[in-house]
N, C-alpha and C positions, 0 to 999 in steps of 0.2 A: 503493501501499499504507501510505505514513504516512497518505495521506486516511482510509482505510479505519478503520486503525488510532486515530485520534484519533475518528470519526465513535461506534468500536466504547466508548474511553473516555467521550467523552458521556453514551452512550447509559447505562454500567453506572453514572456518579454520579449520573443523573436519575432511575434504578432504584432506587438505594441512597438517594439522599434522600426517599423515601417511609416509610422506616424511622427517620429523622431525628425524627417526633414522639412514640416513644414509644406510639402505641396499640397495636399488636401486642404488646408487651411486659406492658400492663397486659392486652389482651384474654389473652392465655398465662397469667397470673396469676390473673386473675379463674377461668379454667377449672380450674384447681386449687383455688382455693377452692369451687366449685360440687361439683367429686370428691367433695372433703373436707365439704362439705354433704352430700351425699347418701348418701356414707358413713355419718355420722353420725345420719342420720336414720336408717338399717335398718329395722325393718319397723314403728316407729314411730307411723306412719301407719295402719297398719293392715291395710296390703296395698302390696305392691313397686309395684305400676301407681303407687298415689298417688307414690311416691319417681320412679319413672320419670315423671309429670306435673311434679316441680316441678322435677325436672333439666330435662327440656325448657323449660319454658317461663324458666329462669336462663338457661340457654347459648343463647334466641329475643332474650332481653333482652340478653345481652352483644353478641349479633351484631349487635343494631340500634343499640347504642351506638358499637361498633368504627364501623360506617355511618355513625352522625350524626357522629363525630367526621372521620371521613376527607373528609364532605361538604362540611362548615360550617367544618372547620380549615384541615385539610392541603392540599386542593384551592386555595381562594382564595390559600391564601398562596406554593404553589408552581405550580400551572396544570395542567392534565391534560397527560399524558406518550403518545403511540400507541409503542410498543415493536416494534422487528424483529420479523421471524420467532426469531433465534437464543434472544432473551429469551423469548419465548411457548413456544418450546420446550423452558426450560429451568422454566418453571410447569408444563408439563404433567408432567415427568418429577416433579417434586417431589409433583403431587397423586399420581401412580401408587407414589412410594415410601411415599408416606401412607396407601393402601389397602392396599400391601402389608406395610407394619409392622403394623397393626393384624390383619391375616387368618394371616400368616405368626405376629409374636410371640402371640396368643392359642393358635396349634396349638403351637408350641414350650414357652411356659410350662406347658401342661396336661402336654406330652410330659417335658416334664423335674419337673414336679412327681412324676407317677407315676416316674419314674426313679428320683429321689432318696430315695421312701419304698423303693426294693427293695434300695439300695445300703448295705451297712452299711459305717457310718462308724469302728467300732471304739474306740479312744482319740483320737479330730480331737477340737480346741479348738474345732469348731464345730459347728454343728445343721445338719440341713436345713433349720431356716427361713431360717437363714441364709446359705445357700450357694444360696435359692432367691431370696431378699428380694435378694442380690450380683446374682444372674441378672437377674434383673426392672428393677434398675435398673441396668445397661447395656445390656440392648435397648432401657430407655428413652432413654437418652442419649444412645447412637447413632443411635437413630432420630431425632431431634429434631437429632441437630447433621449427621447427610446434607440433613436438609429446609434446614439453615439454610444449609447450603456449596450446594447449588442455587438458593439464591433471594439468595446473597449476603448475608447476614443475618448479619452479625461477632457480637452479643451473641445470636445465636440460639444459641450453641456454651455461652455461661453458663448460659442459661436452660434448655438442653439438660441441664446438669449439674444446675441445680435440679430441672428435673421426674423426675432419673434418683434423687436423695437422696428427693423426695416419694413416687412410688410403691415403689423400695426399701425405704425406712423405714416403709410402712406395712406391708408384709409380714415386718419384721422386727417390730416392735412390737405390732401387730396394733390399734390405731386410726390415726385418722387424723391426728394433730396435726401430723405433717410435710406433709401437703398444706396444711397454713395456713401453717406454718412458709415453706415454700418458696414459695407462692403469695403470701405478704405482701411476701417480697424480694423475688420477680419485679413484683409490682406497683411497690413501690417505688422498683425501677429504672426503671420505665418513666414513673412521674410524675416524676422528675428528668430524665428526655431530654426529657418532653412541655412544660414549665417552659421550659428551656433551649431548646427548639424554637420555644415563643411570643415569649422574648424575642430573639431572632435573628432571628425574620422576622412583624414586628410587621403586622396588618393595613393595609393603605393605603386610609384615606378619601378616594372621588373626590369631587372638587373637582365641584357642579353647575357651577357657573359655566365650567369646562373644556369641561363637553361639552357646551352652549350655544352657546360659541364656534367648536367644530367643528364642530357641526351647521350651524352659519353660514356656514361654510365651504365 
């Protein structure tokens, strides 16, 4: 049992070390900025289809940058690890939660918005838009935090809070400024973590003379 526990701890440490490069933080910050840019464009391009095209292009570039960072910065420093079935199961749960959050969240947001339009607030010190903004912010924050939990991604709780502020703030203010603020803070966090990772794990240059000696043996 002790041996199994030690293997589980080693696997968890190896898993969490892949978040030490800050690339996921930067990627998630970029996603907020991209959503903000798409919201800012609105119908200025003449058609929403063009806005969706720009959004898809920016998301594709962000995904490519994330993959390249992992491929050319993280893997050469940490190597590749094949994780066990338990860790893979947590990844599947994360994907299911993300899909469920998007689908259920859209339905609940629409139902909540419709309900708030019918509920008389009387002399309440807050408006319907404020209630909706808080609800959207909490939904996004809880969803991202659940994903962070199943991924063992500790900084994800902070990023989930920033996501909640970003989406809730847009509902309250009516403009995408909170997307840009939350995205910039998330990217700054990721950039700091990335530089720390690069200092901690420098690339080791391979000496060709050592390879020749190994071949001779």
